[in-house]
N, C-alpha and C positions, 0 to 999 in steps of 0.2 A: 563400475558405472559406465554406461555407454554415452560418451560425451558427444557423439554424432547424432544422438536421438533428437527428435523434434521436441520443441518446448511443450510441456504438458499443458493441457487445457486448464485454464484458471477461471472459467466462467466468461460470460459475455458472448459466447459463440452461438448465434442464432442458426448458423448452418448446422452445427452439431445438434441443436434442439430439433430442427426440422427433420434431420435424419433419424433421430430417436423417436419422434412423435409426428409422423408424416400427415396424420389426419387431425392434428390439433387446430383449433380455430385461430385465425389471424385477426388483428396483429398480436404478436407475442407480448406478454408482460414479462420483461426481463428483470428478474430480481436476483440474478446470479452473480452480480458484482457488488463491490463495496464503493461504487462511484456515486457521488451526489447526483440525484435525479434533477436537481434544480441548478443548472449551470450558471456560472457567472455570465452576466449579459454581454453579448458581443457588441462591438462598436466598429465604426469605420476605421480601417487600418490605413496608414499612409502608404501610398503607392510605392515609395522607396523600400518598404519592408519586403516587397516582392522583387523589385528590380535591381537592388543593390545588395552586396554582401554586408552582413552586419558589421558595424564599426566596433573596434575594440573598446572604445570608451562607453558605448551603450551596453556591452557585456559587463563592464565594471559597474555601471549603474544598476544593472539587474542584480549583480552580486550584492551590492549595497542595500538595495530594497529587500532582498531575501534575508540578509543578515538581520535587518530590523524586524522583519516579520517573524523570523524563526528564533531570534534571540541569540544569534551567533556573536562572538566577540567583535568581529569586524568583517568588512568585505573581503579582506585578504584570507579569511578562513572559509570562504564559500566558493564553490565551483559550480556554475550552471552547466547542465548537460541535457542532451536530448532524451530525457527520461532516465529514471534510476536503473532501469533494466540494463542500459548500456554501461552504467558504472559498476555493476556487480563484479564482473571478472577483473576490471581494472583495480578496484579497491582490494580484492583478494590478492592481487599480484603485488601489493605493497609489502607483503611478507614473503620471504623465500618459501618454496614448497615445503610443507610440513603437515601438521595435523590440524585440520579445520573441524571445529565442532559447532553444530547448529542446534539451537534449542528448539525442540520439536514438541508437538506438531506445528508446522508453520508453512510459509510460502516455499514451494519446492525449488524455486529457481536459485535460492541462496546456496543450497548444496551443489547444484549443478554448476553454478558459476565458480565456486571454490575448486571444484574438480577441473574445470577448464584452466584455471590458473596453476594447476599442478599439485594441489593439495590432496591428501587423503581425507576425504570429506565424509563425516559421520554425523548422524543425528543422535542427540541425547535428550532425555526427558527431564533431567534435573539441572537446575541452574548451577549448582556447585561444581558439576562436572566440567563446566566451561573453563575453570581455572587451569585445567591441564592442557588447554589448547595453545597452539601457536597463533591461530586465527579463530576467535570466538565470535559467533554471529547470533543475534536474536532480533526479533521484531517486537516493538513496544509502542503502543498496545499491539497485542499479537493478532495475527490473521491465521485462523478464523475464529478463535474463541474469545478474543478481547483481553486475554491475560495481560496484566501490567506488572513489571518488575520495578521496584522502587529505586529512585535515583541513588541513594547511598550505596546500595548493593552494586549498581552498575559502575559507580565511580571506584569502588574497591576492585572490581574486576578490571577496569581500565588501567588502574595503577599497576596491577599484576602484569597485564599485557605490556605496558610501557617498560617495566623493569626488565622483561625478558626479550624485548625487541619485537613483540607481537602486536596484534591489533584486536581491539574489540570493535565490531561493527554493529551499530544499533540502527535498525531500520525503523524510522519514525513516520512511516507512510500515513498512519492514521492519528498521529499526535495532534493534528489540527482539531480533532473532536475528542481528544483524550485528556487525561489529567496533566495539563501542561507543566505543572510543578514537578512532574517526574521526568520531564525532558532533560537530556544531557547536551542539548545543542549549544549551551553556553559554556561547556566544560571541555572543549576540544583542545585548548591551547597547550596544556602540559604534554600532549602527545599520547600515543597508544590508543586513541579513540577516533573513530570515523562515524559520523551520523549521516544518514540518508533521509532526505525529505522529498516527498512526491507532491507535485503541483496538481496533477489531473484529478485525483480522487476527490479532494475537498472542494475544488472549484468546478467539478463536474465537466472537465474538459480533457478527458484522457487522450483524445486524438491530437492535442497540441504537442504531446511528447516533450515534457519539460520536467526536470528534476534537479536535485542539488546534492552535492557532497559537502559536508561541513567537517573540517579537520584542521590540524595544525598547518602552519604555512608551508612547511617543507612537503608534507603529503599533498597539499593542494597543488604545489608546483609540479610534483611528479605526476599527479593525475592529469593536470592540464597539458603537460607535454605529451602524454599518451593519447589524450582525447584529440588534440590537434586543433587547428584554427577553424573558425566558422562552424562550430559544431551545432550552434543554436540557429534554427531557421528564423528569418526576420519576423514573420508574423507571430511566431511563438514568443520571441523576445518582447514585442510590443504588448502582447496580451499579458505576459508575466509581469511586466513593469506596472501595468495598470491595476491588475487584480491584487497583486501582493501589497500594493500601497493603499488599497481600499479597505481600511480597517473597519469602517462602518458596516460594509457588506459582510465582512467576516464575522463580526460580533453578532449581527442579526441572523446570519445563517446558522451559527452554532446554536442559537436559541431555537430556531425553527426546526433544525434536525433533531434536537433533543425532544421537542414536543411531538414530532412525528414518530420518533422511535417509541415513545410511551403509547401513542395511539396504536401502533403496530403490535406492541405487546398486549394491549387490551383485546385486539382481534384474536390473537392466538390463545389468550386466556379463556375466551368464550368457548373454545374447543378443547380446553384442558391440555394445552401444549405449553409447558413451562419453558421460558427462555433460560438458557444455561450460561449465557455470556454474550459478548459482542461489544460494539460501540454504537454510537448514534447513526452510523452509516450502514451497519449490518447487525443482524441478530443471529445468535448461534444456538443450535438445538442439538441435543444428544438424545435420540429416541430409538427404542427397539424396533419400531416400524418405520424408520426413516426412509427405507427404500420404497415402501408402499406409498408414503406421502409424496416422495419425489415423482413417482410414476403417475399418481393421481393428478397432481398439479400439472405435470407435463402434458397429459392427455387433454387438459383444458387450456392449454396455451400459456401456462405460467412456468417460467424456468427459474429454478433455484439452484444453488450450488451443492452438489453432492461430492463425495470423496470415495473413490474406488478402494483406497487402502484403509478407510475408516467408514464402513457402511452404516454406522449408527449416527453419523454426524451430518448436519445440514447447516448451510449458511443462507440467510435470506436478507436481501437488500430492501431498501425503502421503496414502496410504491410511489410513483411520480404524482398521482392525483387521486381524487375520490373515485374515479372510474376504475382505476387499477386496484385500489383497495377493495372496491365492491366485487370485482372479479375474483380477487383472492379469497374474500370471505365466502362467496358462493361456492368456490371450488373446495374450500375446507369443509363446508357444510355437506356437500355431495360426498366427499371422502368419508366423513364421519358417519353419514347415513348408510353408506355401503358397508361399513365395517361390521 
């Protein structure tokens, strides 16, 4: 694996879209990410969040609010970070270089980060294969297909990792809209388990760059030492404190996203395109003519997520409003008529 290679595109790149489809109408409808199109409402930030370094006690408050929101045992089991992307190689380095197994297909950066940490990183397709790892990694619910691994199976794997001095890393980036009873965020105390939670996807604020590691206290101390002081920007800190404590917004948004995902499914059903999986933030398709659909939508200024290594797969995010839904439906009709 070439560890110096640039990060693989993961959707959301309108520059890439314009290069692929230079004559597409603007503005683009970007359905290539799993980011909530209905962002948490912004508010007036205190001037000190820009002019002063964040105070340590405010970081501890953020950890406490996140522990409550995610179901972690305590604030001492939570480390705020400037996005989970930063945490990936740090978490992988909790284990001496060995064999890292990533349950595939999934987010490509986990394998890359494990390689950066010195592991021999390999993707596997069967959950049981993870028991042979020194570092086992999976995303739950999975990106891009929405696969969910049940909590008892995860806890059995975590115990195996604990006994051998390894780690199970469970990326719960989409658990805010997943079956939260399958979350292992509350099970990190025995050790052998690290849970990652993303702030930006569910709250629709990816640019805030905020994420969290949930783990046993010793792992949190080690990660904190490697991350260093003042890792969280002041504005991100204030937004995280407000949004994570706003349980009413979170409950209402989960209902809204579920309803909108159903409406999106109904649009695709009208064109005989069956949804194969996903979450309420994105829908997953496996189609023999996926490449044709990707191109047809792109020519009409609608960007969805394709996968060079899996040409039959597509991931489609939620339209932001009725106008975007209408453009999607019109593009699907034109594609079908031309077939």
